[in-house]
N, C-alpha and C positions, 0 to 999 in steps of 0.2 A: 497609152500615154508615153510621150517622148522620155527616153532615159530610164524606162522601167519595163521589165517583162517578167512574166511568171516563170518560175523554175519549172523545167519539164517534169512530168510525172514519170520518174525513172524506176519506181519500185512498187510492185504489187505484192501484197501479202496474202497468201492462200492458206486457209485453215483446212488441213487435210484430214485431221482425225480428232477424236474427242480427247486425246491425250495432249493436244496442243503442240504437236510437232509443227514447226513453221517452215513453209517453203517460200523462199525469197526469189522472185522472178524479176530480172532486170530487162527492160524493153526500151528500145529506141533511144538509148542514151549514148552520148559521146559521138553521135553522127555515124556510128557503124551499125549496120543492120544486124539482125540475129538476136539471140537471147541466151541467158544461162540460168540454171536452176541449182540452188544450194539447199540441201536439207540438213538442219541443225539438230543435234541430239537433244533429248529432253534434259532439263537440269537434274543434277544429282539429288538423291533423296536427302532430306534433312537429317542431321546427326541425332543419334539417340541422346537422351539426357546424360549428363556426366554423373557417374556414381557418387553417392553421398555416404559419409562415414558417421557412425555413432559408436561411442562418444566421439566428440570432435577431436581432431589431432591436437596434441598439446602435451602437457606434463602432468603426471599422476604419481601419487605415492602408492605403489602396488601392494597388494596383500600376497600371502603365500600362493594363492590360487592364480596369480597373474592377472592380466587384463585381457578381456575379450573385446573384439571390434566387429560390428556388423556393417554390412554394405547393403545399400538399397538403391534402386533406380526408379525414377518417375515414369519411364517409358514402359507402357504395358507390354508384358511378355519378354522384357529384356533379359539377356543372360550376361552375367558379369564374370570377367576373367581378371586375375590379379597376380602380382608378384611381390615378394618381400626381399629379394636378393639384389635389387638395384637394376635389374634388367627391365627393358620396356615391355609392358604386357601386350600379348597378342591373343588370338583365339586358340593358340596352342598352349597358353599358360594355364595355371590352375583355375578350374571353374569354381566359382564361389557357390557354396551350398549351405554351409554352417558358419557360425561365428568363428572368427580367426583369433586364436589365442597367441598373445605375444608375451614374452617374459624377459627378453634381453633389454639392456639399458636404453637402446635406441633402435627403433624399428621403423622403416619407411615402407608403406604399402602404396603400390601404384595399381590402378584399376581402370578398365575400360568396360563399356557396355555395348552390346550389339543386339539388334532386334530386327525382325522381318519388316521390310519396307523403310528401314532407316540405314543411314551410313553409320560407321563406327563413331562412338562418342569421343570427346576429348579425354585425355588422360587425367584422372584424379590422383592427386598425391597427398598422402597424409603421413606425417612423422609423429611417432609416439615416443616420449621420453619417460621412462619408468625409474623412479628411485628404488633402491634396494628395499626389500621387505623390512619394515621396522618391527621393533620388539614392543612398541607401545600399543595402546588400545586400538581395536578395529573400529572403523567409523562407517556407519551405514549412511547411504546417500539416496535421496529421493528427489526427482527433478520434474518440474513443469516448464515446458517451453512456450514461447510466445505464440507460436502457431498452433498450440494445443495438440500437436502431434504426440506429445508426451504429457500426461496429466497424473501427477503424483506417482510417477513411474520409478520403481526401485532400480538402482544402478549397481554396478560392481562396487563392492566396498573398497576402502583405502585404509591405510594404517599410519599411525603416528611413528615417527622416528626422532632421533636427536635433532633439534633445531640447528640449522647451519646458515641462517640468514636468507634473505631473498630480496628481490627488487620490487615486489608488490605484495606486501604483507598485511594480513588482517590479524591484529593482536587481540587476544582474549585475556581477561583478568577477572576470575570469579571471586576474588577478594574484594572487588569494588562492586557493591550491590546497590541497585536502584529500586524500582517498584516491584510489588508482588502482583502477579497476574491472576485475575479472577476469571477471565474467559473470553471467548470469541463467540459471535452469534449473529442473530438477525431478529427481525420483528415479527411477532405472531399477529399479523393484521387480520381483520375480519375476512378479507378476501383469501388470504393464504390458508387460514384454517378451514374455511368453507371448501376450498378446492381440494384440500387433502382429505377432509373428513366426509364430504358429501359427493365428491366427484371421483377422486382416486380410490378411496377405500371401497365403495360398493362395486366399482367397475373393474378395478385392477388391484385386488386385495394383496396379492403377493408383492406387487410393485410398491404399494403403499407401505407394507410392513418393511420391505427392504429399504425404502427411502427413509423411514423413521429411524431405522437402525443406522443407516449411513449418515444421517444428519446428527444423531445424538450419541452414538457409541463410537468407540475406536476399533471395533471388531471388523476384520476384513477391510472393506473400503471405507469404513466409517471415519468421519472427521471430528467427532466428539464436540459438537457445539455445546457450550456450557453457560451461555449468558443470553437471555432473550429479553426483548423489550415489548411489553404488552400494552397496546393502546387502551385507555380508559374511555370507551365509546368510539365513535367514528373517527377515522383518520382520512388521509387522502388516498388510502387503498382500502376502501370499504364499499359494500354494496348499497348502503343507504346511510342517511344521516340520523344518528341516534345517540342518546346518552343513557345513563342509568336512572334518570328521573325526569323524563320529558314532561310528563303530566299535562299533555295537551297545551303546553305553553303557559300554563297557570303556575304562579309561584307556589313552591312547596318548601318553605324555609325550614321546616322540621324534618324534611326528607322522609315523610311518612310513606311515600310511594316509591322509595328507592328499591331497585331490583337489578340483579345481574342475570336475569333470565336469558337475555340475549347471548351471553357468553356460555351459558350452560349447554347450548346446542352443539357448538363446534370447538370453541376456544378452550374451555376448561377441560373437556375430555382429552384433547390432544396434549395440553400442558401436563396433565396427570400422566399420560403415557410417556411423554418426553422425560419427566422426572423419574419415572420408573426405569427408563433406559439409562439415564445419567443422573444419579442422585445428587451430584455436585452442581446441578443446574441452578443458576441464580436468575432472579426475575426482577426487572425494573418495569414500573408502570407509570403512565402519565396521560393526562387528557390533551387532546387537540383543542377542545373547548369544554367547559363545564356546561350544564344544562342552560339553554338559551335564556330562561327566566332569571338567571343570576347576572345577566349582562345588560348594558344599556340598550343593546340592539334587540333584546328579547328573541335572539336567534343564535344558533350555533355557527351559522355561516354569516359572513360579514354584513351584508346589507349595505346601507348608506351611512351608518354611524361609524365612530371610531372603534367600536366593538371592544369594550373593556369591562372588567368586573365592577359591579356596583359596590360602593363602600358599605352599603347595608347588607351585602352578601358575604362579607369576610367569614362569618361564623358558619353559615351553611356550606361555603366553599371548603372550609377546613373539615367539617363533618363529612363531606362527600368522600374525602380520602379515608377517613376513619371507617366509614361504612363499607367502602370498597375492600379495604384490607381485611376487615373482619369477615366479610362475605366470602372472600377467597379462602380464608383460613378455616371456615366452618366445615364440619364434616358434611358430606363425604369427600370434599375437595382436598382439604389439608394442604393447601398451596400457600406457602409463605412468600409474601412479597418483600424482597430484600431492600429495594430502593423505589422511591417515587421522585418525579420532578413535578413542579407545579404547573408548568405550561410548556407544550411543544413550541419551539421557535417563537418566543415571546416578542420579538421585534418585527414579525411579519404577519400581516392580516391577509390571508388568501381570499380571493374572490369567489372560488368555486368549491371550497370544502371547509370544514370547521377550522376555526382559529380564534385567537384572542390576543390583543396587544396588552403587554404587561411590562411597564418600565421597571428598571432595576430598583430604584429607591425614590423617596418623595422629591428629591432634587433633580431627577432625570428629566430631560426635555423630550424623550421619545414618547410616543402615544399621546399626542396633544389632547388635553382635556380629560385624561384618565383620572378617576377618583381613587385609584388603588395602585399598589406597586408590589413587587415580589418580596422585598425585604420586610415590609410591614406584614404582608400575608404570611410569610414564613415564620418570622420570629415572634410575632404577636398572636398569631392564630393557629397555624398548622402545627408547628412543633409543640405548643402547649396541648393541643387537642390529641396529638399522638401520645404524648406523655401521660395525659390524664386517662387515656384508654388502655394504658399499659402496653403499648405497641413499640417494638424495637426497630421498625422500619426506618431506614435512614433516608435523608433527602439529598438529591443532587440538584444543585442550583443551575440556572441558566438554560441549558439544553438548546443551544443555537450555535451559529458558526464561529470559526476561529477569528473572524475579522473584528470582533467586538470584545476583546478581553477586559475592557473597562467595565462591562456589565457584571461579570462574576466578581471582579475586584470590588465594585461598589456595594454589591450585596453582602460580601463577606467581611468588609472592613471593620465594622464597629460592634459586632455581636459575638457571643460565645459560640464556638463552632463544634461543641461536643456532640450534637445530634446531626451534624452535617456529614454526609458520606463523601461528598466530593463535588466536582464540577463536571457537567455533561456538555459535550461539544459535538457539533455537526461539521461535515466536511465540504460544504458547498461554497465557502468563501474564506479567504485568509489562508494561513499556513499552520500546520500542526505545531510549529515552533512556539506559537502563542501559549501552548499548554505548559511549557517549561517555565516561563516567567511567572505565570500565576501559581504554579507549584512552588517556585522559589519564594513567593510572597506568603503562601499558606502551606508550608511543607507537611502539615498534619492532615491536609485535605486531599482526598484521592482525585484522580483524573480519569475520565471515561470518555471514549469516543462512542457516541450512542446512535449515530445515523450517518450513513452516506450510501446512497443507492448507486448501483450501476445503471447505465442508460443504453438503450439500443443505438443511440446516436454517437456513443463513444467508439472511436475507431480502434482503440487498443485497450480494452478493459483490463487485460492481464497486466500490462505494464503499469497502468494507473493504480491498480490494487497493490502490487508489490511495492511500488514507490511509497504509497500512502501508509499501508499497514506497518511497514518497516519504520517509517518516519514517526508514526504515532508511538510505536514501542520505544523509540529513542527519545521521546518527549513525555515519558512518564505515564502513558496510558495503561491503566489496569485492565481495560476491556476494549475490544474493537467490535462494533456491532454494525452489520449491514442493515439495509432496509428490508423489504418484505421477504419473508422466508420462502414464499411461493407466489407465482403468478401464472396466468394461463398464456396461451400462445399469442394473445393479443394484448399482453401486458395489463390484463384486467382480471376480474371485473372491478369496476370502481365507479362511483358517482362523483363527477368532477374529478379533481385531483390529478395525479400523474399518469399520463398516457404513454410515457416512454421509459418508465422504470423497469428494471429487470429483477427477477427473483433468484434466490440461490438454486431453486429447482423450478421447473416448469411442469404444470399439470395440464394436459390437453383437455379442453373444456367439453369435448364430445366423448372421447374414448377413456379419459382418466389416466392415460399413460403418463408416467413420470420420467422426465429427462433432467440431466444435471447441466447447469450452466457454468460458464467460466469462473464465476465467483465461488462456486463450490470447491474448485481445485485451488484457486489462489488462497482462499481462507484455509483450506486443508493443509497447506504447506506450514501453517502456524498451528492451527487448532488441534490437529491430529497428534502433534508431538510436544507442544508446550502445554503442560498440564495445569489445571487450577492449583494455585499455591506455589507455582514456579516463581523464582526471582529473576528479573532481568539483571544481567551483569555486564561489565564493560566489554565492548568490542569496537574496534576502529573500523572506519571505512577505508577504502583503498581506491586505486585508479580504476574507475569504471564500476566500482562495487559499493553497494550499501548493505549493511548487515544489522542483525540484532541477535543477541546471545542470551541464553537462559540456563539456569540450573533447576531441574525439576525437584519437587519435594520427595522426602522419604515416603515409602521405601524404594521408589523408582530411582532417584538420585542421578538420572542421566543428564548429560550436557547436550544442549541444542544450539546450533548455529544456523540461522537462515541468512543466505547470501543471495542477492539479486544483482545480475549483471545489467546495469542501467545504460550500457553503451551499445553502439551499433556494430561492434566486432567482438569476437570471442576474447575472453580475458583469462590468463593464467595467473594464479595467485597462491600464496602460501598462508596457511592458517597456523599461527603460533600460539600454543597453549602452554604457558610455563616454559619449560626447557624442551618441549617436544613440538613437532610441526608435521603437517602433511601438505602436499601440493595438489592442486586441482585446476582443471580448465572448464569454464562454463561458456556455453554459446551466448551470443548476443541476446539480451532481453529474456534470459532464462533464470529461474530461481532454483536453488538447491537447499534442502534441509539436511544438515549433517547431525547425526546423533551418536553419542558414545558414552562410555562409563569410565571412571577412573578418578585419580586425584591429581590436581594441579601441583606442579613442583616448581621451585625456583623463587628466589627473593633478590631483587624485585621480580614480579611476574614476567616482565619484559623490559627491554630498553629499545628505544626508537632512534635510529641514526638521524641526526639533524640534516644529513645530506640527502635523505630520502624525501620524496614529495609527500608532505603531510597534509591530508585533507582537513580543511577548516572544520568540517562537520564531525570530525573525530574527537572533538573535545571531551575531556572527562567531566567537566562541569563548566558552568557559566554563571556570572554574577555581574554586579555593577555597583553604583553608589547606593542602591537599595533605599530609595526615598519613599517614605510611606505615602500611599495614594497615587504613585506614579509607576505603573507596571513596566514602563519602558526602561526604567533604571535598574531593573532586577535581572538583567542579562540579555544575551543575544538570542535570536531566533533562527532556526534552520528553515530553509524553503527550497523547493525544487529549483534547479538551475538548468538553463539551456546551454551552458558552456560545454566545451568538448568533454565527452565521456559521461555527461549527465551527473546524477547524484544530487547532493544538497549543498548550497552555499550557506553562508552565515551572514545575517544582516539585521535590519531593524535596530541599527546601532545608534546609541547616544553617548555623550561624553562620559567616560569612565567605565563603560561596559567592557567586559573582558571574557576570554575563554582560556581554560587551563588545559595544557597537554602534559601529561606526566611522563617522567623517566626518559627525557630526551638527552641523547649523548652528543655533546658538542665537540668531540675530539676532532681536531684538524679543520675546523670551519673558519672562514674569514669574511663571509658576506652572506646576504640573504636577499631573496626576491619573493614578492607576494603577488598573487593573482587577484586583481581588484576591479570593482566597477562602481561608478557613481554618476548620477545624472543631475548636473547643476541646473538644467532647464526644467526639471520635473520635481522640484522640492528638495533636491539634495544640497547639503552643505559640504561640498567637496573641498579638498585642500587641507584637511586635517591630517593627522598622522596615525599610523598603526605602529605601536611601540611593542618591542619584544623585551620582556623583563624576566629575570631569573628568580624563581622560588616564591615570590609574592608579586602582587600587582604593582607594588612600589619598589621592588627589588632592583638589582643591578640592571641597568639599561644595556642591552646587547646591540640593538639596532632600531632604527626608526625609518619607516617607509611613508612617504607622502602619498595620500590618497588622491589620485588624479580624477578629473572630470572626464569620463570616457564617452559621454553622449547617450548613455542608457544604463538602466539598472541591471541589465543582462548583457551589456557590451563590455567585454573583458579585456584587461590589459595587464601584462606581466611587468611589474615595476620593481626595480632594484632599490635597495636601501641606500641611505646616505649616512656617513659617519659611523661605520660599524666598529663596535668595541669587541675586543677579543673575549672568547669564552672557552672553557674546557670542562671536561667531566660530565657527569650525568646530573641533570637538574629538571625540576618542573618548570615549564615555560608558560608565562602569562602573556597573552597577546591582547593589548589594551587599545581601544579607540580613544583618541584625544581630539577635541573639537577645534576647528578654526575659529576665527573671530566672527564669521558670518552666522554661526548658530550652533546649537548643541545637539540637535537631532538629525536623523537621516544622514549619517556621516559616511556611508558607503557599505558595500558588500565585499566579502572576501571568500574565495573558493579554495585556495591552497597556498602553502608557502614552502620554501625549500632553501636551506643553507648550502653554501658551496665551499 
């Protein structure tokens, strides 16, 4: 074709060997005859992995023994060489063989790795800053990392010394006491107890005994579970559908054929063993469904009806609990049932496993067509039946997700609560912050998180657990209970129900071998060290860190702080306990449990500089206008945030809701900024104000920040105050939401504030 010609074939590539040495042969190019051949060398080998340090470089409060650092390399067969004198490491430098002990105030380690078939690695540099040994208590440290490379792994201890301030401080105050802790645990489902008793025990007796010890004692690797939830009949983790009085589907209102024979096979023997290992073990029990003949569907599983309790069955329903509690207490069992709830997840009727819809009270619109409700069942039938039988078992109301706090509110509003143990909550919807507002409404009623399973579909179960358990503790939970204690390698066995749930331990269905999952270790960071009877005490959150603190009961009397780094980078922080403090560095998404003994000193226990970044979730308390029958007016709720460095923001705000931050030092401040989010297009009434008052919610106004519409509830904007009034000295700070003219609810979220 005119105007176009193909380019000459000037280059031939000859593959001369299996190591892919290339020979380039140029032929007939440029009009000159002849050819030339160029042989290129093979590419250089890939570098070895860069050495890794443990603990991470950062700041630590050393003990008299100093700090040891280990080096590791991901390249198989690698040799590590290092220096500590500022020189560049080479293969002539010190060869790493044992942990490096450092004791000077600042030490920088530089390291390389070499391995056969690899080029030299990049240089790894780690600087360690050690505070002088303190004269205060020695602090033991145990860490679990997000990659599970470390699971409840003991670390070098640190020590308290005189507090000297810091830029990222976690404050503790054991004089400010919240709830008493009853325990941590899981559910003794039909499948779990079958796997342990009939698969693990006969096939792997030593592993079975070790697993029971590890689950229920604190000896060795034991995590000391002390609260179990025992299904009354079949659940979504069961091998069959059963109750304790099926009676062939024929009504048995006198419960003449009631029997717990099913539980005598696997469940009761293992509960007896668990109580022998941990005498402090508490037991909650509840049905997923009563016998089918008590319901309009005549079936434990939904069918096509609304699936509710018949009004004619209130009395048999109440007697069902009495007979169950008595049967468990009868010799030779001697099992005391501490708590019951009337219905698992009363606002959900599952299609493939037992369930029942039960509205909160006669006025509720849930469960269309229901003849019965929880308030009537509880106060008119179940509680009198328990009392008449001389039973002291307490009742937990609700037993469903955080997203419907109106349910427990409406059950509890108008009756005497003397026989009510508390409110049971699940973690599949809403936020743990809902537990605080219901606690504020009913402060004499306990709060219990009674179910949240891990799932094989969760990409980071460790992070989810630490975020949630810590937040539950900060929102008055007396117990934190996972779902099934055990499952097999296929997340079974089960009839219908959950096919992706995970257990605390896994029992191989063929061999009976017992292995421990992520949730064993995340739970253990709390349950192994926080004893039944411990009191949660005040601890603040900090940049990238969420915490919960406890004082254990006598005779132990130890102090416990669990800190989780919820950010994507390592965080160095200072823990201040009275007039003493220590410094520590945590890797990204790692948790540490710190334990020590001693007595807190100093009055007040701490002061917080107003010029530091104060996390909104660090509030000492929250309240509002406290309108009867409207839980939203009883305070603010914490929730997970996707803002930088993670943690919890504070929201669910209505007019007059406020948070209290104690002992704030306003010396030298002149202005304030707040980190805010509000979505005008998604139900938000943005444009109100966040007011800063001294000493009471109506005290001296220090500053006022307008809440902007940011375009999303997790779209954050740092907003300065307008019209700042001067303040000085140490005060309690009240941060109050005030509504715009557009509405009194959904006024915005806030994550932190900082005076300048």
